C-alpha positions as CSV (number, residue, x, y, z in Angstrom):
1,M,56.6,52.4,26.7
2,A,59.9,54.9,25.9
3,A,59.6,57.1,22.4
4,A,61.7,55.7,19.8
5,S,63.8,59.0,19.7
6,S,64.0,59.8,23.4
7,G,64.6,55.9,24.4
8,R,67.9,56.1,21.8
9,V,68.8,59.5,22.7
10,H,69.6,58.4,26.9
11,P,72.0,55.5,26.1
12,A,74.2,57.4,23.5
13,V,74.3,60.3,26.1
14,S,75.8,57.7,28.4
15,Q,77.8,55.6,26.1
16,R,79.6,59.1,24.2
17,H,81.3,59.4,27.8
18,D,82.1,56.0,28.6
19,H,83.6,55.3,25.4
20,L,85.7,58.7,26.0
21,K,87.0,57.3,29.5
22,T,87.4,54.1,28.4
23,F,89.2,54.0,25.2
24,I,90.7,57.2,25.1
25,Y,91.4,59.1,27.7
26,P,93.8,55.6,29.1
27,F,96.5,56.3,25.6
28,L,96.4,59.7,26.1
29,T,97.8,59.9,30.0
30,R,101.0,60.5,31.1
31,G,103.0,59.6,34.3
32,R,102.8,57.0,37.2
33,P,101.7,53.3,35.3
34,F,97.5,52.7,36.4
35,P,97.4,49.8,38.9
36,L,95.6,46.8,36.6
37,H,93.1,46.0,40.0
38,I,91.8,49.7,40.2
39,L,91.2,48.9,36.4
40,Y,89.4,45.6,37.2
41,F,87.2,47.4,39.8
42,G,86.1,50.0,37.7
43,M,85.2,47.5,34.6
44,L,82.9,46.0,37.4
45,F,81.6,48.9,38.3
46,C,80.9,50.0,35.0
47,L,79.4,47.0,34.1
48,Y,77.5,47.4,36.8
49,N,75.8,50.3,36.7
50,G,75.5,50.2,32.6
51,F,73.4,47.1,33.3
52,L,70.9,49.0,36.2
53,Q,70.7,52.2,33.7
54,G,70.4,49.9,30.6
55,Y,67.7,47.7,32.4
56,Y,65.7,50.9,33.6
57,L,65.7,52.4,30.4
58,I,64.5,49.4,28.4
59,Y,62.4,47.8,31.0
60,C,61.0,50.5,33.3
61,A,61.0,53.9,32.3
62,E,58.0,55.3,30.1
63,Y,58.4,58.8,28.2
64,P,56.3,60.6,26.9
65,T,56.2,60.8,22.7
66,D,57.4,64.7,23.4
67,W,59.9,64.1,25.8
68,C,62.8,65.0,23.7
69,F,61.1,68.9,24.1
70,N,60.3,68.6,27.5
71,I,62.5,70.9,29.9
72,R,63.9,68.5,32.0
73,F,65.2,66.5,28.7
74,T,66.3,69.9,27.5
75,S,67.9,71.1,30.5
76,G,69.8,67.7,31.0
77,I,71.3,67.4,27.9
78,L,72.8,70.9,27.8
79,L,74.0,70.2,31.3
80,F,75.1,67.3,30.9
81,S,76.9,68.4,27.5
82,L,78.1,71.4,28.8
83,G,79.6,69.3,31.9
84,M,81.3,67.1,29.3
85,G,82.7,69.8,27.6
86,I,84.1,71.0,30.6
87,N,85.7,67.3,31.7
88,I,87.6,67.2,28.3
89,H,89.1,70.5,28.5
90,S,89.9,70.2,31.8
91,D,91.4,66.7,31.3
92,L,93.6,68.2,28.5
93,L,95.3,71.1,30.7
94,L,96.2,68.1,33.1
95,R,97.7,65.6,30.4
96,Q,99.5,69.0,29.0
97,L,100.8,69.8,32.7
98,R,103.8,66.9,32.2
99,K,106.0,66.1,29.7
100,P,106.1,62.1,28.1
101,G,107.8,60.1,30.8
102,E,107.6,63.0,33.7
103,T,106.1,62.6,37.0
104,T,106.2,65.9,38.7
105,Y,103.2,67.0,39.8
106,K,102.1,71.3,38.6
107,I,99.8,73.5,39.5
108,P,96.9,73.0,36.3
109,Q,95.9,76.6,35.2
110,G,93.6,77.3,33.0
111,G,89.6,76.8,32.1
112,L,87.6,76.4,35.0
113,F,91.0,75.6,37.1
114,T,91.2,79.5,37.0
115,Y,88.0,78.9,40.0
116,V,88.0,75.2,41.4
117,S,91.2,72.6,41.9
118,G,88.9,69.8,40.7
119,A,87.4,71.2,37.4
120,N,87.5,67.9,35.8
121,Y,85.7,66.5,38.7
122,F,83.2,69.9,38.7
123,G,82.4,68.7,34.8
124,E,81.6,65.0,35.4
125,I,80.0,65.7,38.6
126,M,78.1,68.1,36.1
127,E,77.6,65.5,33.5
128,W,75.6,63.1,35.5
129,F,73.3,65.2,37.5
130,G,72.2,66.3,33.9
131,Y,72.0,62.9,32.7
132,A,69.9,62.3,35.7
133,I,67.4,65.2,34.9
134,A,67.5,64.1,31.5
135,T,66.3,60.7,32.0
136,W,64.7,61.2,35.1
137,S,65.7,58.1,36.7
138,L,65.7,56.8,40.3
139,P,68.9,54.9,38.7
140,A,70.6,58.1,37.2
141,F,70.1,60.3,40.3
142,A,71.5,57.6,42.5
143,F,74.8,57.1,40.0
144,A,74.5,61.1,40.0
145,F,75.0,61.4,43.9
146,F,77.4,58.4,43.8
147,T,79.7,60.2,41.8
148,L,79.4,63.2,43.5
149,C,80.2,61.3,47.0
150,V,83.4,59.9,45.4
151,I,84.2,62.2,43.3
152,G,83.5,65.5,45.7
153,P,86.0,64.0,48.4
154,R,88.7,63.7,46.1
155,A,88.5,67.0,44.5
156,I,88.6,68.5,48.3
157,H,91.6,65.6,48.7
158,H,93.8,67.6,45.4
159,H,92.9,70.6,46.9
160,R,94.7,70.4,50.1
161,F,97.4,68.6,48.4
162,Y,98.0,71.9,46.1
163,L,97.8,74.2,48.9
164,R,100.5,72.4,51.1
165,T,102.7,71.1,48.1
166,F,102.7,74.7,46.3
167,T,103.3,78.0,48.1
168,D,102.1,79.5,45.1
169,Y,99.0,78.0,45.0
170,P,96.3,80.5,44.5
171,K,94.4,81.1,47.6
172,S,91.3,82.0,46.0
173,R,90.5,78.8,44.2
174,K,88.0,76.7,45.5
175,A,87.8,73.0,45.8
176,L,85.1,71.6,43.5
177,I,82.0,74.3,43.1
178,P,83.2,78.0,41.0
179,F,83.4,80.6,43.9
180,I,81.7,78.6,46.7
181,F,83.2,75.8,47.7
């Protein structure tokens, strides 16, 4: 049986991210309208993934009472928190690129955008790998890998788009991982 403290921390970490992305971020975005079918499929995916993560943590996971002090848990929470900070800051920088009603593309500047085109994606991937390490569970690692496989190519696509669209785009920027890729 999971220890009381670690059993509550894992879902709280995941729910914090989901709350921000579901209830706060959509009201802060500017630009083109968001297609409802994408919202619908996103909600279905989040419900299914939330069920898998929750089911595993409630019925399958067994953590020792001192799990909150385990290096996997503490490093995972640290990585998750760092990724969430990067993600929130990068989303803020992206939102500030456009004035209300404006739909033109601009070059993101500041934060990790100095080093990568997909700073927000890098933060999101970091979050979910941190969560996977903290929970040390197969469903969480599967979700982290899925996130990498879906968001990673989006970062590459955005990077190529920026390079094609803006002649003054920094050539030293990588697509997703600072200094590497």
